[in-house]
TIMARFI-646786 format. One record per residue (C-alpha): chain; residue number from 1; x, y, z. Coordinates in steps of 0.25 Angstrom, whole numbers, plus 5000, padded with zeros to 4 digits. Layout:
NODE   chaine   num     px     py     pz
NODE        A   NUM      X      Y      Z
...
***
This chain:
NODE   chaine   num     px     py     pz
NODE        A     1   4638   5002   4859
NODE        A     2   4647   5011   4851
NODE        A     3   4660   5012   4845
NODE        A     4   4666   5021   4854
NODE        A     5   4662   5013   4866
NODE        A     6   4669   5002   4858
NODE        A     7   4682   5009   4857
NODE        A     8   4682   5013   4873
NODE        A     9   4680   4998   4875
NODE        A    10   4693   4994   4868
NODE        A    11   4701   5005   4874
NODE        A    12   4697   5000   4887
NODE        A    13   4700   4987   4885
NODE        A    14   4714   4991   4878
NODE        A    15   4717   5000   4891
NODE        A    16   4713   4988   4901
NODE        A    17   4722   4978   4892
NODE        A    18   4735   4988   4893
NODE        A    19   4733   4991   4907
NODE        A    20   4732   4976   4910
NODE        A    21   4744   4972   4903
NODE        A    22   4751   4985   4909
NODE        A    23   4748   4978   4923
NODE        A    24   4752   4965   4918
NODE        A    25   4768   4971   4915
NODE        A    26   4766   4978   4929
NODE        A    27   4762   4966   4937
NODE        A    28   4774   4957   4927
NODE        A    29   4784   4970   4932
NODE        A    30   4781   4968   4947
NODE        A    31   4781   4954   4947
NODE        A    32   4794   4952   4942
NODE        A    33   4799   4963   4950
NODE        A    34   4793   4958   4962
NODE        A    35   4799   4944   4960
NODE        A    36   4814   4950   4958
NODE        A    37   4812   4957   4971
NODE        A    38   4818   4946   4977
NODE        A    39   4831   4945   4969
NODE        A    40   4834   4959   4970
NODE        A    41   4849   4958   4975
NODE        A    42   4858   4968   4980
NODE        A    43   4874   4965   4978
NODE        A    44   4887   4970   4984
NODE        A    45   4901   4968   4977
NODE        A    46   4912   4959   4986
NODE        A    47   4923   4971   4989
NODE        A    48   4936   4968   4998
NODE        A    49   4936   4975   5010
NODE        A    50   4949   4979   5019
NODE        A    51   4947   4983   5033
NODE        A    52   4957   4986   5044
NODE        A    53   4959   4993   5057
NODE        A    54   4973   5000   5062
NODE        A    55   4978   5006   5076
NODE        A    56   4987   5018   5077
NODE        A    57   4998   5016   5085
NODE        A    58   5011   5021   5087
NODE        A    59   5025   5012   5080
NODE        A    60   5039   5012   5084
NODE        A    61   5050   5008   5073
NODE        A    62   5061   4998   5076
NODE        A    63   5071   4994   5066
NODE        A    64   5087   4993   5063
NODE        A    65   5093   5006   5059
NODE        A    66   5107   5011   5057
NODE        A    67   5110   5026   5060
NODE        A    68   5121   5031   5051
NODE        A    69   5130   5043   5057
NODE        A    70   5136   5055   5050
NODE        A    71   5139   5069   5049
NODE        A    72   5128   5079   5051
NODE        A    73   5128   5086   5036
NODE        A    74   5123   5073   5027
NODE        A    75   5119   5073   5013
NODE        A    76   5109   5061   5013
NODE        A    77   5112   5052   4999
NODE        A    78   5099   5044   5002
NODE        A    79   5085   5047   5006
NODE        A    80   5079   5044   5019
NODE        A    81   5074   5030   5018
NODE        A    82   5080   5027   5007
NODE        A    83   5085   5013   5004
NODE        A    84   5101   5012   5003
NODE        A    85   5110   5002   4998
NODE        A    86   5124   4996   5005
NODE        A    87   5135   5007   5004
NODE        A    88   5126   5018   4999
NODE        A    89   5129   5032   5002
NODE        A    90   5119   5040   5011
NODE        A    91   5125   5051   5017
NODE        A    92   5136   5061   5014
NODE        A    93   5141   5067   5028
NODE        A    94   5146   5080   5032
NODE        A    95   5144   5088   5016
NODE        A    96   5145   5102   5014
NODE        A    97   5134   5109   5007
NODE        A    98   5144   5109   4995
NODE        A    99   5147   5096   4994
NODE        A   100   5132   5092   4999
NODE        A   101   5128   5099   4984
NODE        A   102   5141   5093   4978
NODE        A   103   5136   5079   4979
NODE        A   104   5122   5082   4977
NODE        A   105   5126   5086   4963
NODE        A   106   5135   5074   4963
NODE        A   107   5122   5066   4967
NODE        A   108   5112   5071   4956
NODE        A   109   5122   5070   4944
NODE        A   110   5123   5055   4949
NODE        A   111   5108   5055   4949
NODE        A   112   5108   5061   4934
NODE        A   113   5118   5051   4929
NODE        A   114   5111   5039   4935
NODE        A   115   5098   5043   4929
NODE        A   116   5104   5044   4915
NODE        A   117   5112   5032   4916
NODE        A   118   5100   5025   4918
NODE        A   119   5093   5030   4907
NODE        A   120   5103   5030   4896
NODE        A   121   5096   5017   4893
NODE        A   122   5102   5008   4881
NODE        A   123   5091   5008   4870
NODE        A   124   5097   4995   4863
NODE        A   125   5095   4987   4875
NODE        A   126   5081   4994   4881
NODE        A   127   5072   4985   4886
NODE        A   128   5062   4995   4889
NODE        A   129   5052   5002   4882
NODE        A   130   5047   5017   4880
NODE        A   131   5033   5014   4885
NODE        A   132   5040   5006   4898
NODE        A   133   5047   5019   4900
NODE        A   134   5034   5029   4896
NODE        A   135   5027   5019   4907
NODE        A   136   5038   5020   4918
NODE        A   137   5040   5035   4916
NODE        A   138   5026   5036   4919
NODE        A   139   5025   5028   4928
NODE        A   140   5036   5035   4937
NODE        A   141   5029   5048   4934
NODE        A   142   5016   5043   4940
NODE        A   143   5023   5039   4951
NODE        A   144   5031   5051   4955
NODE        A   145   5016   5060   4951
NODE        A   146   5009   5049   4965
NODE        A   147   5020   5052   4974
NODE        A   148   5020   5066   4973
NODE        A   149   5005   5066   4974
NODE        A   150   5006   5060   4986
NODE        A   151   5018   5066   4993
NODE        A   152   5029   5057   4991
NODE        A   153   5040   5065   4985
NODE        A   154   5051   5057   4987
NODE        A   155   5044   5045   4981
NODE        A   156   5042   5053   4969
NODE        A   157   5055   5056   4966
NODE        A   158   5060   5044   4969
NODE        A   159   5058   5039   4954
NODE        A   160   5063   5051   4947
NODE        A   161   5075   5045   4942
NODE        A   162   5068   5034   4938
NODE        A   163   5058   5042   4928
NODE        A   164   5069   5049   4923
NODE        A   165   5076   5038   4919
NODE        A   166   5064   5034   4912
NODE        A   167   5062   5047   4906
NODE        A   168   5076   5047   4900
NODE        A   169   5074   5033   4896
NODE        A   170   5061   5036   4887
NODE        A   171   5070   5048   4880
NODE        A   172   5080   5038   4876
NODE        A   173   5069   5029   4869
NODE        A   174   5062   5040   4864
NODE        A   175   5077   5045   4858
NODE        A   176   5075   5059   4865
NODE        A   177   5087   5057   4870
NODE        A   178   5100   5047   4866
NODE        A   179   5108   5038   4875
NODE        A   180   5121   5049   4871
NODE        A   181   5114   5059   4874
NODE        A   182   5112   5053   4889
NODE        A   183   5128   5047   4891
NODE        A   184   5131   5063   4887
NODE        A   185   5124   5066   4897
NODE        A   186   5128   5056   4908
NODE        A   187   5141   5059   4903
NODE        A   188   5141   5075   4908
NODE        A   189   5133   5071   4922
NODE        A   190   5144   5062   4924
NODE        A   191   5155   5074   4921
NODE        A   192   5146   5085   4930
NODE        A   193   5145   5074   4941
NODE        A   194   5161   5070   4941
NODE        A   195   5165   5086   4940
NODE        A   196   5158   5086   4953
NODE        A   197   5163   5075   4959
NODE        A   198   5177   5081   4958
NODE        A   199   5175   5091   4968
NODE        A   200   5170   5082   4978
NODE        A   201   5186   5080   4984
NODE        A   202   5187   5095   4983
NODE        A   203   5178   5096   4996
NODE        A   204   5183   5092   5008
NODE        A   205   5170   5091   5016
NODE        A   206   5163   5080   5006
NODE        A   207   5157   5072   5017
NODE        A   208   5158   5057   5018
NODE        A   209   5146   5046   5013
NODE        A   210   5140   5038   5021
NODE        A   211   5135   5024   5017
NODE        A   212   5126   5012   5020
NODE        A   213   5133   5000   5025
NODE        A   214   5120   4992   5019
NODE        A   215   5106   4993   5013
NODE        A   216   5098   4999   5019
NODE        A   217   5087   5011   5019
NODE        A   218   5093   5025   5024
NODE        A   219   5085   5034   5033
NODE        A   220   5091   5049   5035
NODE        A   221   5083   5051   5049
NODE        A   222   5086   5045   5062
NODE        A   223   5078   5045   5076
NODE        A   224   5087   5040   5085
NODE        A   225   5081   5028   5088
NODE        A   226   5087   5020   5077
NODE        A   227   5096   5012   5088
NODE        A   228   5085   5009   5097
NODE        A   229   5072   5006   5089
NODE        A   230   5079   4995   5082
NODE        A   231   5074   4980   5076
NODE        A   232   5083   4974   5086
NODE        A   233   5076   4981   5098
NODE        A   234   5063   4974   5094
NODE        A   235   5068   4961   5098
NODE        A   236   5066   4966   5113
NODE        A   237   5055   4975   5113
NODE        A   238   5045   4975   5122
NODE        A   239   5035   4987   5128
NODE        A   240   5045   4992   5138
NODE        A   241   5057   4995   5129
NODE        A   242   5049   5000   5117
NODE        A   243   5045   5011   5128
NODE        A   244   5059   5013   5130
NODE        A   245   5063   5015   5116
NODE        A   246   5052   5024   5114
NODE        A   247   5056   5033   5126
NODE        A   248   5072   5033   5122
NODE        A   249   5078   5045   5118
NODE        A   250   5083   5044   5102
NODE        A   251   5099   5042   5100
NODE        A   252   5103   5058   5099
NODE        A   253   5115   5053   5092
NODE        A   254   5109   5046   5081
NODE        A   255   5099   5060   5079
NODE        A   256   5112   5069   5078
NODE        A   257   5123   5060   5071
NODE        A   258   5115   5050   5062
NODE        A   259   5114   5054   5046
NODE        A   260   5102   5041   5044
NODE        A   261   5101   5027   5047
NODE        A   262   5100   5015   5039
NODE        A   263   5089   5004   5040
NODE        A   264   5097   4991   5037
NODE        A   265   5086   4982   5035
NODE        A   266   5071   4983   5031
NODE        A   267   5066   4975   5045
NODE        A   268   5059   4986   5055
NODE        A   269   5048   4984   5066
NODE        A   270   5036   4993   5071
NODE        A   271   5033   4993   5086
NODE        A   272   5019   4998   5090
NODE        A   273   5012   4997   5104
NODE        A   274   4996   4994   5101
NODE        A   275   4986   4993   5109
NODE        A   276   4979   4980   5112
NODE        A   277   4966   4979   5105
NODE        A   278   4957   4968   5103
NODE        A   279   4954   4969   5088
NODE        A   280   4968   4969   5086
NODE        A   281   4974   4955   5087
NODE        A   282   4990   4959   5084
NODE        A   283   4997   4945   5079
NODE        A   284   5012   4944   5078
NODE        A   285   5018   4938   5067
NODE        A   286   5004   4947   5058
NODE        A   287   5007   4957   5048
NODE        A   288   5001   4970   5051
NODE        A   289   5001   4983   5043
NODE        A   290   5006   4996   5049
NODE        A   291   5002   5008   5044
NODE        A   292   5013   5020   5046
NODE        A   293   5007   5033   5044
NODE        A   294   5021   5040   5044
NODE        A   295   5022   5032   5031
NODE        A   296   5011   5039   5023
NODE        A   297   5002   5025   5029
NODE        A   298   5012   5015   5023
NODE        A   299   5007   5002   5028
NODE        A   300   5018   4991   5031
NODE        A   301   5013   4976   5035
NODE        A   302   5021   4971   5047
NODE        A   303   5023   4960   5056
NODE        A   304   5019   4961   5069
NODE        A   305   5031   4952   5075
NODE        A   306   5030   4955   5090
NODE        A   307   5018   4958   5099
NODE        A   308   5021   4962   5113
NODE        A   309   5007   4964   5124
NODE        A   310   5009   4975   5134
NODE        A   311   5006   4970   5149
NODE        A   312   5003   4984   5155
NODE        A   313   4995   4990   5144
NODE        A   314   4984   4985   5133
NODE        A   315   4997   4987   5121
NODE        A   316   5004   4978   5113
NODE        A   317   5018   4980   5106
NODE        A   318   5018   4977   5091
NODE        A   319   5030   4976   5084
NODE        A   320   5028   4975   5068
NODE        A   321   5042   4970   5060
NODE        A   322   5043   4974   5044
NODE        A   323   5052   4975   5033
NODE        A   324   5045   4985   5024
NODE        A   325   5051   4997   5022
NODE        A   326   5042   5005   5012
NODE        A   327   5048   5019   5007
NODE        A   328   5047   5031   5013
NODE        A   329   5044   5025   5026
NODE        A   330   5043   5034   5040
NODE        A   331   5051   5025   5049
NODE        A   332   5049   5036   5061
NODE        A   333   5051   5028   5074
NODE        A   334   5038   5030   5080
NODE        A   335   5027   5032   5071
NODE        A   336   5011   5030   5071
NODE        A   337   5007   5017   5065
NODE        A   338   4995   5011   5060
NODE        A   339   4993   4996   5065
NODE        A   340   4981   4989   5056
NODE        A   341   4976   4979   5060
NODE        A   342   4960   4970   5056
NODE        A   343   4964   4970   5043
NODE        A   344   4954   4963   5034
NODE        A   345   4951   4963   5019
NODE        A   346   4940   4953   5014
NODE        A   347   4927   4954   5007
NODE        A   348   4915   4962   5010
NODE        A   349   4901   4955   5011
NODE        A   350   4888   4962   5016
NODE        A   351   4882   4955   5028
NODE        A   352   4869   4956   5021
NODE        A   353   4874   4947   5009
NODE        A   354   4879   4935   5016
NODE        A   355   4869   4925   5017
NODE        A   356   4869   4909   5023
NODE        A   357   4863   4900   5013
NODE        A   358   4863   4883   5015
NODE        A   359   4870   4876   5004
NODE        A   360   4865   4863   4997
NODE        A   361   4871   4856   5009
NODE        A   362   4864   4862   5019
NODE        A   363   4877   4869   5021
NODE        A   364   4875   4885   5026
NODE        A   365   4884   4893   5018
NODE        A   366   4887   4909   5023
NODE        A   367   4890   4918   5010
NODE        A   368   4883   4928   4998
NODE        A   369   4876   4929   4986
NODE        A   370   4883   4934   4975
NODE        A   371   4877   4940   4961
NODE        A   372   4885   4935   4949
NODE        A   373   4878   4940   4937
NODE        A   374   4863   4937   4941
NODE        A   375   4867   4923   4947
NODE        A   376   4867   4923   4963
NODE        A   377   4879   4915   4969
NODE        A   378   4882   4910   4983
NODE        A   379   4895   4914   4989
NODE        A   380   4900   4908   5002
NODE        A   381   4906   4916   5011
NODE        A   382   4914   4904   5021
NODE        A   383   4917   4909   5036
NODE        A   384   4932   4907   5035
NODE        A   385   4932   4918   5023
NODE        A   386   4925   4929   5034
NODE        A   387   4933   4940   5040
NODE        A   388   4926   4952   5047
NODE        A   389   4912   4959   5048
NODE        A   390   4909   4973   5048
NODE        A   391   4899   4983   5045
NODE        A   392   4888   4972   5039
NODE        A   393   4898   4967   5030
NODE        A   394   4908   4953   5030
NODE        A   395   4922   4950   5026
NODE        A   396   4926   4939   5019
NODE        A   397   4941   4935   5015
NODE        A   398   4946   4943   5004
NODE        A   399   4946   4933   4991
NODE        A   400   4959   4935   4987
NODE        A   401   4962   4929   5000
NODE        A   402   4955   4916   5002
NODE        A   403   4962   4903   5003
NODE        A   404   4959   4888   4995
NODE        A   405   4950   4884   5008
NODE        A   406   4943   4896   5006
NODE        A   407   4927   4894   5002
NODE        A   408   4924   4908   5000
NODE        A   409   4921   4912   4984
NODE        A   410   4915   4926   4985
NODE        A   411   4925   4935   4977
NODE        A   412   4928   4951   4975
NODE        A   413   4916   4959   4969
NODE        A   414   4906   4948   4967
NODE        A   415   4891   4953   4970
NODE        A   416   4886   4949   4984
NODE        A   417   4871   4951   4985
NODE        A   418   4867   4957   4997
NODE        A   419   4852   4958   4994
NODE        A   420   4842   4948   4986
NODE        A   421   4833   4936   4991
NODE        A   422   4831   4922   4988
NODE        A   423   4845   4921   4982
NODE        A   424   4852   4906   4980
NODE        A   425   4866   4902   4973
NODE        A   426   4862   4903   4958
NODE        A   427   4850   4912   4957
NODE        A   428   4849   4919   4943
NODE        A   429   4844   4934   4946
NODE        A   430   4837   4938   4934
***
């Protein structure tokens, strides 16, 4: 045998051995993957879900309001829907244009004096810091911008004075202005105010002021139903009386002569006629969320104090009560509302993840497997925590609402195993 033949044999042998090694490696990788096919899993995170339905119906507002009568020429001193204190001036009556301008200048000077006096802090006794004033001014500015962007012009202006006071205090603390300068400016403004006030007696037409008898909320608009849709009327209200109220013409005397009204208590009612529905269970004493589209979709939780079913139709009268008085709320007598029902909040569990196991005592339990690290853990889903089923999911009680007697332990953001084979409690995955 020649030396070339020996070399060829060696090369062929080497190639065969290398191929055998590659085959062994490939077989090992394949066998490992095949062995782990049964333990490959998918997970889904536990999340909170909120669901609710609503119906759109008409509503009527009942509450006690005291009508305030006055002249035709009115200078309002408070805004519509503004809280007022006892004996607070509400308006000036029968005032001419000159007096109106004069009073407006006096009121503006009073406001400037108030801002400066509240700004002129004594630095020796001051308890605030420059950092806090910086934060407060930034908060005021941010709130103002947010209100302007959302179209709430009135709300944006509400914090104007407080922002000016904060900025003035900052100037004092940084010594950009002194307390003596503040004192001189305040004295100058008071002199100007006194000069204007001295002109008041010379104006014989200067109108009288109307004051509030006690604290409440003032409204400059009336609708003529103030003496009809009252809280007292709720006591004997039925379908017939409600129809009578709705068909009654508004009181023209109130519309033509009133300069406003005051709600002296916060207790008010909403009366609705709703359809009877199998999926809505109206329960007296329960609280329902009511959405008011006229008031930028504000939601007010109200108690259903009375339910009355009609004998002539598939309708039910619902009377809700609340004492919540939101800022800038539209108290139009009749308005469209949305009544929220079937509200549900809980944790969402995919149906495919729910399994039934038998424990060591032979008792069957329903629950899910979760993955914590690389360890499989079984979490029971007790029947008394089940709420609802929809679109391939179960809904169980919000963990934050569990009572001590509840057995559920599944928490938010845990990883539920939704697919995987040969799972058991305590199994460790490679």
